[in-house]
N, C-alpha and C positions, 0 to 999 in steps of 0.2 A: 879327102878326108872320110873315114868312117865311124858311125855313130853307135854304138853299141849298147843297146838298149838292155838292161840286165833286170829283170822282175818274176816277181812271183806267178805273177799270172797264166792264164794257160790260153791257146788261140786255135782256131778264130775265133770262137763262140764263144765260150764259158766264161770269158774276164765281162765277158756283157760293158757296162756304161764306164769300168776302168780302162776296158782296153780299150774302147773308141778311144779316151784320151792316144793312149802311145797311139796309135795307128794316124790319126788327126795329125799330130807332132811329126811323125816321120814321116806322110804325104807331103805336110809342107817341105821338107827336107830333099827328100827325094826328087821333087818337081824344082829344085835348084841344084841338083846333081850330084848329091852327097848318097854319099852308101849308107845304107842303114842296115843293122841287123840286130833283133828282136832274141834273146838268148833266154828261154825261160826252163824250168826242171820240166813242164809237163804240156803232152796238147790236148788235144779235145780227142785224138783219135787213140789216147791209153799207152801210143808207143812214142819212142826216140825216133827223130828223123827232122826232115826238113821240107819247106815249101817256100814258093817266093808269091804273094798276091799284091797286084797295084805297086809292084816295082819294091818292096820292101821283103828282105830273106829274114822267114823264120826260122828259126833252130830251137828243137827239145831235145834235151839231154838223157831223161828218164823215162824208164815206163810208172803207166801209172802204177800207184802202190795202194794200201790203206792203213790204217792205225800207226802204228809205230814205224815201222818198217817207211811207209809214207815221208814221216818227217825226218828219219834217217836222210831218204834219199831226197831230200829238197833242204835241207838244212847241210848236210857234210858232203853225198856225191855231186850234186849240181854244180857248187860252188866250186868243189875243185876240178871238177871237168871244164868250166867255165875259165878258169886260170890256164888248165892247159892249151886249151881253144885258144887265148888271149895270147897266151905264148907265141907260140906260132903265129898266130893274123895279126898282131899289132904291131903298125906302123905312127913314125915319129907324124904327131897333127891330130892320132886318133883319141876320140873320148869317148869314157866310158860315161852310162847314163843311169843313174840307178833311181830305180820305180818300182819300190818294192815295200809293202808293210810287212814283213818278217823281220826279225831285229836281229836273228842271225847272220840271214844274208846279206844284212848290212853291216856287220860287223866284218863280214869277208870281201866287201866291198872297200873297207877302209885297207883292209892288207890288198887289195889288190894294188890301190894308188900308192903305196908304200913300196911294193916288190918289186911293180911291174912301172914306174914312174910315169901314171898316167894319170890326166886329168880326170874329175868326175863330176857328173854333174847331178844334180838332184831336184826331182818331181813335189815340188812344193804344192800339190792340189791341196795339204790339211795341213794341220799339227801333225809335230812324228807321232808314231801311234803309239809309243807309251804313254804319254803324257792324257793322249786322248783316251787310252785304255786306264787312265790312274794308276798304272805301275809303280812297283817301289820305287823310292823315292832317288836310290842307287840307280836305276835302270834310266831313268829319267835323264841324271846327268848326265850317263858315260852316252846316250844317245847324242843329246844335244853336243856333248865333246866330238864325239865322232865327225859331226855335222861341221861344226867349227872346223876343226882340223883337218879335215880330207876332202871337204867339198869348195871346186871351184867357181862353181855356179849353180845358181836356181834358175828354176822357171815357176814360177809362182801364179796360180789360178786367179787370185784376187790380192787387191793394194795390202789389204790388211795381213795376208800372208808373206807379201813381198816385204813390208816393213818389220814384220817379225824374223823374218830369216838375216836380212840387216842388220838386224842387233846379233844373233846369236852365232851369223860366220865372221871369219875373217876380215879385217877391212882390206877393200878392194875385190872383194869376190862379186861375180859380177851377179848381179839378181836382176830379171826380166818379169812384167807380169805379161802372160798371153792367157786371156778371159777363160773361161770354160768354154772348148769346143763342141761345136756340132756340125755332121755333116747336114747342112740346109736339104741338100738337093733330095736327099731320101725321102723325105717325107712330102713331097708336094704331087705327088699322087700321078708321077712317070715313071714306070708304066701303072696301067689304071690300078688301085688300090682294090681291091676285091677283100669283102668283108669274111670274117672267120665263123661269126655267129648270126644267127635268123632273128634278134634279139637286142634292142638299145641295155647300154651295161657303161658303169661306171668302172674306168680302169687305175689299177695302180700296179706299175713295174718297178719293181728290185727287191732287197732282200728282204724277209718276212722275219728273222730272227732279230736283228739287227736293236741295237741298245737305242731308244730313242727312235725309231723310225715313225711310229706313229699308225703303226697299222691297226693296231688294235682302235684306236679312233676312230679309223673310218666303216671300220667294221661296225663300231658305237653308232655311228651317226646314219650311215644306210641302212638300221635298223629302223631307225627311227621312221624315216620316208618310205621303207617297204610299200607299209599297206596304203598309201597313197598313190606309189608308183606301182602297180601289179604284173607291168610288162616290163620293169627296169629289173636290172640284173646287176652283181657284182664282178669284177675279175679281177682277181689277182696273180701277178705272172713276176713268178724268180723262186728261187730255193725256202724251201720249208718243208717242213716234218709234217707226218701222218699225225700227230697227235697235236698241233697248230691246225693242220687245215680240221677235223673235228671239234675241235674248239671253236674255230670259226661257225663252221657250220651247225652247230647247236644254237646260235646265236639267230639264225638266219634264215636257216633249212638249207639244204644239201641241192634245191631245186632253184635257189636263186644265188646262189654262191658257186664261183666255180675258183678252185685252187689252182693254179697248171703251177704248181712245184717242183717240176724236173728240174729247174734250170738249162734245159738242152734246146730252146726255142734259137733257129739260127739267127744271128743279127740280121739276114735279109731278110726276116719274115716280123719282126720287130716291128715294121712301120705299120705292117698292116692291123697288128691289136691296137696299137697305138690310134692311125689316123679314123680309124670307124669305131670307137666308143663313142658315146655323148659327151660324157665329161671326164678328165684326165684329174689323179687326184692325189698331191704328195704332203703328208702333213708331218714331218717329221716334230720332235720337242728339241727344247732347248737345252741344246747340252755343246761340250768344248768343241767337237766338230763341225757343228755349225756356227760357230765363231766365226770361222775362216773361210768354209767353202763353197764354191756354189756348185751344184750336184748337177752332174752332167744330165740325169733325164730330166731335170725341171727345162733344160734348154732342148730336149728332142718335145717334150710337151708341147712349150709355147712354137715349136718348129713347124705341129704339126696344124696348128688352125684351128684345134679343138679346146672349148672353155677346161681354165684351167684353174685348179684350187689348188692352195698351198698357204702350208700353216706361216701366219707373220713371223719368221725368227731368223735371224745372223743376215746373213750377207744381201740373200734378193729382198729382204725388204728395204735395203738401201738402193736396189736397184732400178727394179719395178712399181708400178703405182697400181691402189687398187682402184678396178674400173675402168682404168686406161687401158691395160697391157696381160692384167692377170685377177684373179679373186682372191684376196687375202680372206682369211681367219684365224679366228687366235687359238694357239696352240695347246692342245691337250682339251679341246670343248668340243662335241661330240654336236650335241644341241645348235651351237652357234654353225659350224659347218654343215649340217643340216637344217638349216634355216638359206646357208647362201645355195646349196644345190636344191633348193625350192624354189626359191629368187631364179635360178637359171634355167630350171625345168620349165617355168611360168612366163616368162621371157628370153626365147630361145635363138630369138633373131638378135634381139639387143645383145645376148652373151656372144654371139658369133661374130658381133662387131669387135666386142674386146680382143677375143683370141687371133681374128685377123689382125689387127694393130700388135698383139703379143710373136707372131710370126712374123712379123715384115721388123719389127725390134730383135728378133733372134738372127735373121738373116743379116741385119745390119753388125749387130754387135757382136757375133760369135761365128760365123762359118768360118770353119776352119779355113779356107781356103785365104783369105782374108788377111792372114797374120804370117804369110810364109815368108815375103821380104822381112820384115820384121826378125824373125826367127831364126832367118839365114843370117842376117846382118850381124845377129849379135852374136852366135856362132864364131862367124869368120877371123876376131882379132884374136879368140886362144887358138887358133890352128898354132900349134908353136913345133 
């Protein structure tokens, strides 16, 4: 059996947290002898090509482009090349796995199912993007109809999303819950983790411009305590604009905030930035996206054993416990967040005890190798 991941992400590094989910599930299947091929439009190198890593084959079909040319390559050229590739490579029992937030690419995926008569599975890491982004109702209905008619199986990241996809898919569609996955071994300091900075810092990793991401809340909270802790800095890691950088620097000062906005930090380097932080923060606002998902980066934060502060929204609030394995704060409340930062810094030994329990919880609950048998067994009955 071959599982073909069909995705709008690029590899090996640009996909960041989203790509980690692909890699984790793929490694689970590879460990059971399944061939996994990841099909994407673009690679980090900007060139079409292929490479193999951890037993996973990665193929990218287009050269990196800009603007409308890039959109055309992603939405038209890439799917056509995937179709031609699958027509040649597809064997009985193979599966197409759709992990793309691109609506047009998902339409093509439905066409693949009809033309190639192959089962398509779907990554249920969140609600359909058309619903999260509040696209016109007609497009939302098309998206849901496409899932209902073309999807044979769903891997949901939370029980709430599993229930949602059971309700919108055809009766008999296979739905399994595989929780947020993390490679806990990357965060245990082996090889020894070396610091990137010569100062203590609060860190956030992720997209800067995402609606409801809460980065503004973090910047405002840090500005409240900045004068009380003159040696403490704020480090923001992810994709962001120069305009956003200037906006944040105007609130704190360029000497106290470090905006690593290139989005080009290799995956292998990220544990250094995470594990050496004094505090890790993730402060999303209540949004439709947060109702169903469990953020991958929160799993990485917990795995690091660094005191972690997260806003009390969505699924994490149902799974984690304040003061037991994480510190919760009210959403969109810079003052309350600043108070929790103060509390952690004033009794850091106690905070480290909470963080250590968070690390143990993450390894038990989210380490990707824990789910290899379950995921493989779930695939087997669909090999027809």
